[in-house]
N, C-alpha and C positions, 0 to 999 in steps of 0.2 A: 571236536572243539579243543582249543588249546587250554592248557593249565599253565598259568604263570606262577612260579614259586619265587617269592622275593627273599633274597638272602642278604645279610649284612650284619655288621657289628651293632651292638646296642647303641642307640642314639644316632644311627646313620640316616634315619628317615624312612624306615620300613613302613611304619604306621601311616605317615603322611602320604607315601607313595600308594599304599593300599587304598586310602581314601580316594585318590585320583582314579584308580581302577574302578572302585565302586561307583563313583560318579559317572564313569564311562560305561556302566552296565554290567560289570563283572560281579559275580557273587563272591563275597569275602569269606574265607575260612581262615581263622586265626588259630594257629596251633596252641598258643598260650591260653586259649579258653579252657582247655583241658586242665591246666594247672589251676586256674581260678575256680573251676568247678570242684576240684578236689579240696582246695582250701576252704570253700564254703561248706562242703560236706563235713569237713573235720572241724568246722567252727574256728578256723584260724584267720588271723588278720592278714590282709594282702600287704606283704612287705618283702624286701629283697631276701632276707634270711629264710622266711617261710616258703617263698617261691622256689628258691634254690633247693631246699630240702625236698619239696614235692617233686621237682624236676628230676632230682637224683634218685629218689625212691621209685618213680615211674620207670626210669631207664634201667634201674637195677631189676625191677620186676619184669619188664617187657623187652628189654634190650635197648641198645643205643638208637634203634629206629622206632622207639615207642610212639612218638608223636605222629609219625606217618601211619603206623599201624592203627592207632586209636582214632585217627581221622579218616581212614580209608573209605569207610561207608559213606560218610558225609561228602567226600570228594566225588565218589562214583555217582551218588544220587544227584548232586548239583551239576556235575558236568554233563549229565544226560539232558539237562534243561537249560543251562546257562554256561557262559564263559566263566572260568573260575580263577580267582587269585588267592594264593596261599601266602599268608603273612607268618613268617617265623620258622621256615625250614632251617634247622640248625646243623645237624650232624651229617657227616659223610655217610653214615649208615641210613639216615632218612633219605638223603639224596639217592643212594643206590636203590633203596626199596621203591621209591616213587619212579625212578627210571625203569626199574624192572617191570613195574605195573603199567606205566603209561608211555614208555618209550619216547618217540618223537613228539607226542602230544604234550609233553612236559617241556616247558621252556624256563630255564633258571635265569632270573634277573638279579644281578648284584647291584646294590647301592653302596657307594663308598663316600665316606667323609673322614677327614683326618682325626686322629684321636683327640687332640685338644678341642677341636670344634664339637665333637660328639660329647665330650665331658661337659662343656659349657651348656650344651642343650639339655643334658640330663639333669644338671643342677636346677635348671629353670622349668622343666616340664611339670605340668599339673598332676599327671597320673604317674605314680611310682617314681618320684624323683630320686636321684642318687647323688651322693657327694662325688667329688673328683676321685678320692681314694677308693670309694666303692666301685666307681666306674672302671678304674684301672684294674682293680681286683677281679671284677666280673670279666673283663677282657681276657685276663690270664686264665681264669677258670674255664671260660668258654673255648678258648683256643686249645688249652692242654687237656681238658677233661671231656669236652663235647665234640672235638674234632670239627669245630665250626669253620675253620679256615678253608678246608678242602672244597666245600660247595661254593664258596665265594670264588676260589681260584678256578673252578670248573664252570662258572656261569657262562651262559650263552651270550650274554650282553651285560654291560656294566654302565650304570649311570653315576656320574659324579654329583654329589650333593654338597657343593662348597659355597653356595650363595643363599639367596632368599627362597621363600616358598614360590615366588613368581618364577625364579630360575628353575626350580624343580619342576614346575608345571610345564615350562618350555621343553625341558629334557624329556619329560613324560610324553609330550606331544610328538617329539621327534621319534621316541620309541614306538608309539602307536603307528606312525608313518612307516617305520621299519617293519612292523608286523604286517601291515597291509601290503607292502612290497613283497615280503616273504610269501604271503598267502597267494599272491598273484603269479608267482613263479611256478 
């Protein structure tokens, strides 16, 4: 079974795309659930500053591939029963770790939206909203400190998310057709 790992900058539409996969029968594994679990265990509020602190401490403790390592058992268990979609593969090291474990069974799907579009979405989102300045800062931190650009550049397929949710659904449907064509070869 294929594992689809979605990569993209914050606000590009990873969560919306993941919902489409879940609706299509994929089991969702969100790497950020690890961060939220640690925040709850520590009694901390879920906000950008606390999330960043936890992400950085986990990567310091386990390495830059921390989230892939910490989710490996979940991925292996779920892929034995379901098709799997991963929301939130971030670092080059996570990409390399998962590629070494799953090889050709892992397909990396990038979702792209221009920065200004992403920043507008992030201001308006209900869960974990960010100001435009926070969004720009997060972009810089994720590119410089998390090696986030490399998995996006190495993606097997890229979807543009420059329009409406309806447009994203159409792009998703095209991607599903692409997957079906690939599996028939």
